[in-house]
Backbone atoms as SQL, in Angstrom:
CREATE TABLE atoms (id INTEGER PRIMARY KEY, chain TEXT, resi INTEGER, resn TEXT, atom TEXT, x REAL, y REAL, z REAL);
INSERT INTO atoms VALUES
  (1, 'A', 1, 'MET', 'N', 74.821, -31.966, -2.299),
  (2, 'A', 1, 'MET', 'CA', 75.925, -32.364, -3.054),
  (3, 'A', 1, 'MET', 'C', 76.992, -31.324, -2.964),
  (4, 'A', 2, 'THR', 'N', 77.943, -31.590, -2.924),
  (5, 'A', 2, 'THR', 'CA', 79.236, -30.611, -2.806),
  (6, 'A', 2, 'THR', 'C', 79.959, -30.687, -4.077),
  (7, 'A', 3, 'HIS', 'N', 80.041, -29.107, -4.196),
  (8, 'A', 3, 'HIS', 'CA', 80.609, -28.259, -5.616),
  (9, 'A', 3, 'HIS', 'C', 81.722, -28.092, -5.078),
  (10, 'A', 4, 'PHE', 'N', 82.818, -28.933, -5.700),
  (11, 'A', 4, 'PHE', 'CA', 84.330, -29.009, -5.953),
  (12, 'A', 4, 'PHE', 'C', 85.045, -28.049, -6.278),
  (13, 'A', 5, 'TRP', 'N', 84.472, -27.746, -7.497),
  (14, 'A', 5, 'TRP', 'CA', 85.105, -26.934, -8.257),
  (15, 'A', 5, 'TRP', 'C', 83.883, -25.816, -8.210),
  (16, 'A', 6, 'PRO', 'N', 83.971, -24.400, -7.619),
  (17, 'A', 6, 'PRO', 'CA', 82.869, -23.687, -7.218),
  (18, 'A', 6, 'PRO', 'C', 83.266, -22.581, -8.530),
  (19, 'A', 7, 'HIS', 'N', 84.119, -22.066, -9.127),
  (20, 'A', 7, 'HIS', 'CA', 84.939, -20.979, -10.464),
  (21, 'A', 7, 'HIS', 'C', 85.014, -21.822, -11.326),
  (22, 'A', 8, 'SER', 'N', 84.444, -23.028, -11.830),
  (23, 'A', 8, 'SER', 'CA', 84.927, -23.887, -12.829),
  (24, 'A', 8, 'SER', 'C', 83.499, -23.743, -13.695),
  (25, 'A', 9, 'ALA', 'N', 82.830, -23.039, -13.530),
  (26, 'A', 9, 'ALA', 'CA', 81.041, -23.007, -14.309),
  (27, 'A', 9, 'ALA', 'C', 80.145, -24.393, -14.215),
  (28, 'A', 10, 'TYR', 'N', 81.212, -25.172, -13.570),
  (29, 'A', 10, 'TYR', 'CA', 80.334, -26.750, -13.329),
  (30, 'A', 10, 'TYR', 'C', 78.536, -26.602, -13.341),
  (31, 'A', 11, 'GLN', 'N', 78.309, -25.356, -12.656),
  (32, 'A', 11, 'GLN', 'CA', 76.307, -25.419, -12.375),
  (33, 'A', 11, 'GLN', 'C', 76.012, -25.244, -13.241),
  (34, 'A', 12, 'THR', 'N', 76.595, -24.683, -14.478),
  (35, 'A', 12, 'THR', 'CA', 75.874, -24.394, -15.557),
  (36, 'A', 12, 'THR', 'C', 75.777, -25.704, -16.827),
  (37, 'A', 13, 'LEU', 'N', 76.808, -26.522, -16.553),
  (38, 'A', 13, 'LEU', 'CA', 76.488, -27.813, -17.390),
  (39, 'A', 13, 'LEU', 'C', 74.905, -29.067, -17.313),
  (40, 'A', 14, 'THR', 'N', 74.387, -29.024, -17.924),
  (41, 'A', 14, 'THR', 'CA', 73.070, -30.375, -17.002),
  (42, 'A', 14, 'THR', 'C', 73.866, -31.777, -17.804),
  (43, 'A', 15, 'VAL', 'N', 72.954, -32.792, -17.272),
  (44, 'A', 15, 'VAL', 'CA', 73.155, -33.827, -17.182),
  (45, 'A', 15, 'VAL', 'C', 72.191, -34.559, -18.520),
  (46, 'A', 16, 'GLY', 'N', 73.116, -35.569, -19.222),
  (47, 'A', 16, 'GLY', 'CA', 71.666, -35.652, -20.287),
  (48, 'A', 16, 'GLY', 'C', 71.024, -37.543, -19.431),
  (49, 'A', 17, 'SER', 'N', 70.404, -37.711, -20.314),
  (50, 'A', 17, 'SER', 'CA', 69.665, -39.173, -19.953),
  (51, 'A', 17, 'SER', 'C', 70.565, -40.226, -19.656),
  (52, 'A', 18, 'ASP', 'N', 71.752, -40.171, -20.767),
  (53, 'A', 18, 'ASP', 'CA', 72.624, -41.235, -19.949),
  (54, 'A', 18, 'ASP', 'C', 73.754, -40.678, -19.082),
  (55, 'A', 19, 'ASN', 'N', 73.646, -39.692, -18.763),
  (56, 'A', 19, 'ASN', 'CA', 74.301, -39.249, -17.241),
  (57, 'A', 19, 'ASN', 'C', 75.598, -38.533, -17.155),
  (58, 'A', 20, 'GLN', 'N', 76.054, -38.183, -18.569),
  (59, 'A', 20, 'GLN', 'CA', 76.839, -37.758, -18.932),
  (60, 'A', 20, 'GLN', 'C', 77.054, -35.876, -19.172),
  (61, 'A', 21, 'LEU', 'N', 77.690, -35.193, -18.709),
  (62, 'A', 21, 'LEU', 'CA', 77.137, -33.726, -18.591),
  (63, 'A', 21, 'LEU', 'C', 77.367, -33.282, -20.084),
  (64, 'A', 22, 'LEU', 'N', 76.583, -32.723, -20.395),
  (65, 'A', 22, 'LEU', 'CA', 76.436, -31.711, -21.813),
  (66, 'A', 22, 'LEU', 'C', 77.024, -30.283, -21.411),
  (67, 'A', 23, 'VAL', 'N', 77.310, -29.662, -22.718),
  (68, 'A', 23, 'VAL', 'CA', 77.724, -28.176, -22.454),
  (69, 'A', 23, 'VAL', 'C', 76.207, -27.639, -22.712),
  (70, 'A', 24, 'THR', 'N', 76.100, -26.314, -22.317),
  (71, 'A', 24, 'THR', 'CA', 74.599, -25.276, -22.252),
  (72, 'A', 24, 'THR', 'C', 75.189, -24.111, -22.853),
  (73, 'A', 25, 'ASP', 'N', 74.662, -23.256, -23.767),
  (74, 'A', 25, 'ASP', 'CA', 75.057, -21.985, -23.695),
  (75, 'A', 25, 'ASP', 'C', 75.593, -21.010, -22.831),
  (76, 'A', 26, 'ASP', 'N', 74.979, -21.633, -21.704),
  (77, 'A', 26, 'ASP', 'CA', 75.519, -20.556, -20.333),
  (78, 'A', 26, 'ASP', 'C', 76.710, -20.967, -20.469),
  (79, 'A', 27, 'PHE', 'N', 77.047, -22.290, -20.154),
  (80, 'A', 27, 'PHE', 'CA', 78.591, -22.481, -19.787),
  (81, 'A', 27, 'PHE', 'C', 79.749, -22.104, -20.916),
  (82, 'A', 28, 'LEU', 'N', 79.119, -21.700, -22.067),
  (83, 'A', 28, 'LEU', 'CA', 80.076, -21.287, -22.991),
  (84, 'A', 28, 'LEU', 'C', 80.271, -19.762, -22.962),
  (85, 'A', 29, 'ARG', 'N', 79.097, -19.432, -22.101),
  (86, 'A', 29, 'ARG', 'CA', 79.091, -17.997, -21.972),
  (87, 'A', 29, 'ARG', 'C', 80.146, -17.819, -21.021),
  (88, 'A', 30, 'THR', 'N', 80.502, -18.247, -19.809),
  (89, 'A', 30, 'THR', 'CA', 81.298, -18.300, -19.209),
  (90, 'A', 30, 'THR', 'C', 82.775, -17.838, -19.683),
  (91, 'A', 31, 'TYR', 'N', 82.889, -18.570, -20.686),
  (92, 'A', 31, 'TYR', 'CA', 84.459, -18.553, -21.503),
  (93, 'A', 31, 'TYR', 'C', 84.542, -17.311, -21.867),
  (94, 'A', 32, 'LEU', 'N', 83.244, -16.089, -22.418),
  (95, 'A', 32, 'LEU', 'CA', 83.718, -14.581, -22.480),
  (96, 'A', 32, 'LEU', 'C', 84.183, -13.782, -21.691),
  (97, 'A', 33, 'LEU', 'N', 83.733, -14.338, -20.623),
  (98, 'A', 33, 'LEU', 'CA', 83.943, -13.944, -19.259),
  (99, 'A', 33, 'LEU', 'C', 85.788, -13.949, -18.239),
  (100, 'A', 34, 'ARG', 'N', 86.208, -15.003, -19.430),
  (101, 'A', 34, 'ARG', 'CA', 87.509, -14.978, -19.174),
  (102, 'A', 34, 'ARG', 'C', 88.548, -13.874, -19.443),
  (103, 'A', 35, 'PRO', 'N', 89.553, -13.522, -18.715),
  (104, 'A', 35, 'PRO', 'CA', 90.545, -12.393, -18.946),
  (105, 'A', 35, 'PRO', 'C', 90.750, -12.368, -20.339),
  (106, 'A', 36, 'GLU', 'N', 91.398, -13.729, -21.134),
  (107, 'A', 36, 'GLU', 'CA', 91.391, -13.671, -22.419),
  (108, 'A', 36, 'GLU', 'C', 90.535, -13.432, -23.280),
  (109, 'A', 37, 'LEU', 'N', 89.171, -13.483, -23.476),
  (110, 'A', 37, 'LEU', 'CA', 88.377, -13.077, -24.353),
  (111, 'A', 37, 'LEU', 'C', 87.439, -11.880, -23.333),
  (112, 'A', 38, 'ASN', 'N', 87.653, -11.494, -22.095),
  (113, 'A', 38, 'ASN', 'CA', 86.748, -10.347, -22.041),
  (114, 'A', 38, 'ASN', 'C', 86.990, -9.064, -22.538),
  (115, 'A', 39, 'LEU', 'N', 85.964, -8.556, -23.248),
  (116, 'A', 39, 'LEU', 'CA', 86.559, -7.135, -23.246),
  (117, 'A', 39, 'LEU', 'C', 87.154, -5.891, -22.455),
  (118, 'A', 40, 'VAL', 'N', 87.762, -5.159, -22.868),
  (119, 'A', 40, 'VAL', 'CA', 89.099, -4.228, -22.037),
  (120, 'A', 40, 'VAL', 'C', 88.779, -2.855, -22.864),
  (121, 'A', 41, 'PRO', 'N', 88.885, -1.853, -22.182),
  (122, 'A', 41, 'PRO', 'CA', 89.063, -0.323, -23.126),
  (123, 'A', 41, 'PRO', 'C', 89.466, -0.107, -24.330),
  (124, 'A', 42, 'GLU', 'N', 90.438, -1.056, -24.653),
  (125, 'A', 42, 'GLU', 'CA', 90.965, -0.982, -25.961),
  (126, 'A', 42, 'GLU', 'C', 90.976, -2.040, -26.833),
  (127, 'A', 43, 'SER', 'N', 89.045, -2.261, -26.695),
  (128, 'A', 43, 'SER', 'CA', 89.048, -3.603, -27.523),
  (129, 'A', 43, 'SER', 'C', 88.043, -2.612, -29.001),
  (130, 'A', 44, 'CYS', 'N', 88.420, -3.439, -29.930),
  (131, 'A', 44, 'CYS', 'CA', 88.236, -2.751, -31.064),
  (132, 'A', 44, 'CYS', 'C', 86.430, -2.939, -31.586),
  (133, 'A', 45, 'ASP', 'N', 86.184, -2.608, -32.461),
  (134, 'A', 45, 'ASP', 'CA', 84.762, -2.926, -32.610),
  (135, 'A', 45, 'ASP', 'C', 84.680, -3.907, -32.709),
  (136, 'A', 46, 'ALA', 'N', 85.400, -4.566, -33.911),
  (137, 'A', 46, 'ALA', 'CA', 85.501, -5.708, -34.525),
  (138, 'A', 46, 'ALA', 'C', 84.899, -6.908, -33.079),
  (139, 'A', 47, 'GLU', 'N', 85.634, -6.568, -32.289),
  (140, 'A', 47, 'GLU', 'CA', 86.081, -7.604, -31.273),
  (141, 'A', 47, 'GLU', 'C', 84.675, -7.368, -30.247),
  (142, 'A', 48, 'ARG', 'N', 84.406, -6.343, -29.950),
  (143, 'A', 48, 'ARG', 'CA', 83.306, -6.024, -29.533),
  (144, 'A', 48, 'ARG', 'C', 82.058, -6.353, -30.225),
  (145, 'A', 49, 'SER', 'N', 81.371, -6.368, -31.285),
  (146, 'A', 49, 'SER', 'CA', 80.709, -7.084, -32.178),
  (147, 'A', 49, 'SER', 'C', 80.633, -8.605, -32.189),
  (148, 'A', 50, 'LEU', 'N', 81.981, -9.045, -32.085),
  (149, 'A', 50, 'LEU', 'CA', 81.818, -10.314, -32.098),
  (150, 'A', 50, 'LEU', 'C', 81.425, -11.189, -30.526),
  (151, 'A', 51, 'HIS', 'N', 82.340, -10.828, -29.868),
  (152, 'A', 51, 'HIS', 'CA', 81.839, -10.590, -28.304),
  (153, 'A', 51, 'HIS', 'C', 80.093, -10.543, -27.950),
  (154, 'A', 52, 'GLN', 'N', 79.503, -9.652, -28.368),
  (155, 'A', 52, 'GLN', 'CA', 77.968, -9.445, -28.530),
  (156, 'A', 52, 'GLN', 'C', 77.616, -10.668, -29.020),
  (157, 'A', 53, 'ARG', 'N', 77.634, -10.847, -30.269),
  (158, 'A', 53, 'ARG', 'CA', 77.044, -11.642, -31.065),
  (159, 'A', 53, 'ARG', 'C', 77.157, -13.203, -30.220),
  (160, 'A', 54, 'LEU', 'N', 78.442, -13.198, -29.838),
  (161, 'A', 54, 'LEU', 'CA', 78.655, -14.520, -29.011),
  (162, 'A', 54, 'LEU', 'C', 77.900, -14.692, -27.818),
  (163, 'A', 55, 'SER', 'N', 78.066, -13.864, -27.095),
  (164, 'A', 55, 'SER', 'CA', 77.099, -13.443, -25.905),
  (165, 'A', 55, 'SER', 'C', 75.416, -14.098, -26.410),
  (166, 'A', 56, 'GLU', 'N', 75.172, -13.469, -27.318),
  (167, 'A', 56, 'GLU', 'CA', 73.812, -13.696, -27.662),
  (168, 'A', 56, 'GLU', 'C', 73.533, -15.223, -28.079),
  (169, 'A', 57, 'SER', 'N', 74.336, -15.891, -28.822),
  (170, 'A', 57, 'SER', 'CA', 74.245, -16.999, -29.171),
  (171, 'A', 57, 'SER', 'C', 76.077, -17.634, -29.511),
  (172, 'A', 58, 'PRO', 'N', 76.249, -18.039, -28.249),
  (173, 'A', 58, 'PRO', 'CA', 77.530, -18.582, -27.889),
  (174, 'A', 58, 'PRO', 'C', 77.913, -19.757, -29.341),
  (175, 'A', 59, 'ARG', 'N', 77.146, -20.903, -29.793),
  (176, 'A', 59, 'ARG', 'CA', 77.484, -21.359, -30.777),
  (177, 'A', 59, 'ARG', 'C', 77.502, -20.991, -32.214),
  (178, 'A', 60, 'ALA', 'N', 77.601, -19.318, -32.380),
  (179, 'A', 60, 'ALA', 'CA', 77.574, -18.854, -33.616),
  (180, 'A', 60, 'ALA', 'C', 78.929, -19.390, -34.332),
  (181, 'A', 61, 'VAL', 'N', 79.043, -19.726, -35.429),
  (182, 'A', 61, 'VAL', 'CA', 80.085, -19.641, -36.034),
  (183, 'A', 61, 'VAL', 'C', 81.020, -19.146, -36.812),
  (184, 'A', 62, 'ILE', 'N', 82.185, -18.857, -36.102),
  (185, 'A', 62, 'ILE', 'CA', 83.157, -17.097, -36.423),
  (186, 'A', 62, 'ILE', 'C', 83.701, -18.006, -37.317),
  (187, 'A', 63, 'SER', 'N', 84.025, -16.680, -38.561),
  (188, 'A', 63, 'SER', 'CA', 84.588, -16.878, -39.570),
  (189, 'A', 63, 'SER', 'C', 86.283, -16.261, -39.335),
  (190, 'A', 64, 'GLU', 'N', 87.173, -16.976, -40.450),
  (191, 'A', 64, 'GLU', 'CA', 88.450, -16.529, -40.051),
  (192, 'A', 64, 'GLU', 'C', 88.549, -14.827, -40.483),
  (193, 'A', 65, 'GLN', 'N', 87.381, -14.381, -41.157),
  (194, 'A', 65, 'GLN', 'CA', 87.537, -12.599, -41.818),
  (195, 'A', 65, 'GLN', 'C', 87.162, -11.990, -40.447),
  (196, 'A', 66, 'GLU', 'N', 86.188, -12.582, -39.797),
  (197, 'A', 66, 'GLU', 'CA', 85.935, -11.405, -38.224),
  (198, 'A', 66, 'GLU', 'C', 87.275, -11.809, -37.249),
  (199, 'A', 67, 'ILE', 'N', 88.022, -12.837, -37.005),
  (200, 'A', 67, 'ILE', 'CA', 89.016, -12.975, -36.604),
  (201, 'A', 67, 'ILE', 'C', 90.043, -11.982, -36.661),
  (202, 'A', 68, 'ALA', 'N', 90.063, -11.798, -38.135),
  (203, 'A', 68, 'ALA', 'CA', 91.300, -11.201, -38.925),
  (204, 'A', 68, 'ALA', 'C', 91.039, -10.204, -38.667),
  (205, 'A', 69, 'ALA', 'N', 89.758, -9.241, -38.955),
  (206, 'A', 69, 'ALA', 'CA', 89.316, -7.669, -38.456),
  (207, 'A', 69, 'ALA', 'C', 89.478, -7.524, -37.270),
  (208, 'A', 70, 'MET', 'N', 90.035, -8.266, -36.186),
  (209, 'A', 70, 'MET', 'CA', 90.690, -7.543, -34.834),
  (210, 'A', 70, 'MET', 'C', 91.821, -6.927, -34.752),
  (211, 'A', 71, 'SER', 'N', 91.673, -5.943, -34.441),
  (212, 'A', 71, 'SER', 'CA', 93.293, -5.141, -34.188),
  (213, 'A', 71, 'SER', 'C', 94.508, -5.998, -33.313),
  (214, 'A', 72, 'ASP', 'N', 93.690, -6.334, -32.277),
  (215, 'A', 72, 'ASP', 'CA', 95.093, -7.168, -31.449),
  (216, 'A', 72, 'ASP', 'C', 95.595, -8.251, -32.024),
  (217, 'A', 73, 'PRO', 'N', 96.771, -8.565, -32.281),
  (218, 'A', 73, 'PRO', 'CA', 97.233, -9.996, -32.829),
  (219, 'A', 73, 'PRO', 'C', 96.894, -11.539, -31.267),
  (220, 'A', 74, 'ASP', 'N', 96.958, -10.877, -30.330),
  (221, 'A', 74, 'ASP', 'CA', 96.605, -11.621, -29.472),
  (222, 'A', 74, 'ASP', 'C', 95.387, -11.691, -28.973),
  (223, 'A', 75, 'ILE', 'N', 94.498, -11.120, -29.317),
  (224, 'A', 75, 'ILE', 'CA', 93.150, -11.422, -28.838),
  (225, 'A', 75, 'ILE', 'C', 92.693, -12.566, -30.441),
  (226, 'A', 76, 'GLN', 'N', 93.309, -12.230, -31.324),
  (227, 'A', 76, 'GLN', 'CA', 93.019, -13.143, -32.750),
  (228, 'A', 76, 'GLN', 'C', 93.189, -14.655, -31.935),
  (229, 'A', 77, 'VAL', 'N', 94.472, -14.889, -31.666),
  (230, 'A', 77, 'VAL', 'CA', 94.860, -15.976, -31.246),
  (231, 'A', 77, 'VAL', 'C', 93.995, -16.317, -30.005),
  (232, 'A', 78, 'ASN', 'N', 93.393, -15.621, -29.276),
  (233, 'A', 78, 'ASN', 'CA', 92.218, -16.014, -28.523),
  (234, 'A', 78, 'ASN', 'C', 91.351, -16.648, -29.002),
  (235, 'A', 79, 'TYR', 'N', 90.847, -16.404, -29.448),
  (236, 'A', 79, 'TYR', 'CA', 89.556, -16.490, -30.482),
  (237, 'A', 79, 'TYR', 'C', 89.815, -17.664, -31.477);
């Protein structure tokens, strides 16, 4: 099969019994590697903690308080 979108994380999806693509935890983890969410040296402890938790459990619920605890307003919007 030809991979038309090699950088889209398409290969981390699965196909359901109805032949529809299903989102997997690995697919969700790829979003954490995008520049908008990836950790940088300036990342605060709250951001690092949330990033780690989502890496381990990408479907975890994130509270408004967790987002508000991040020191960078731009990263708050990205989450």
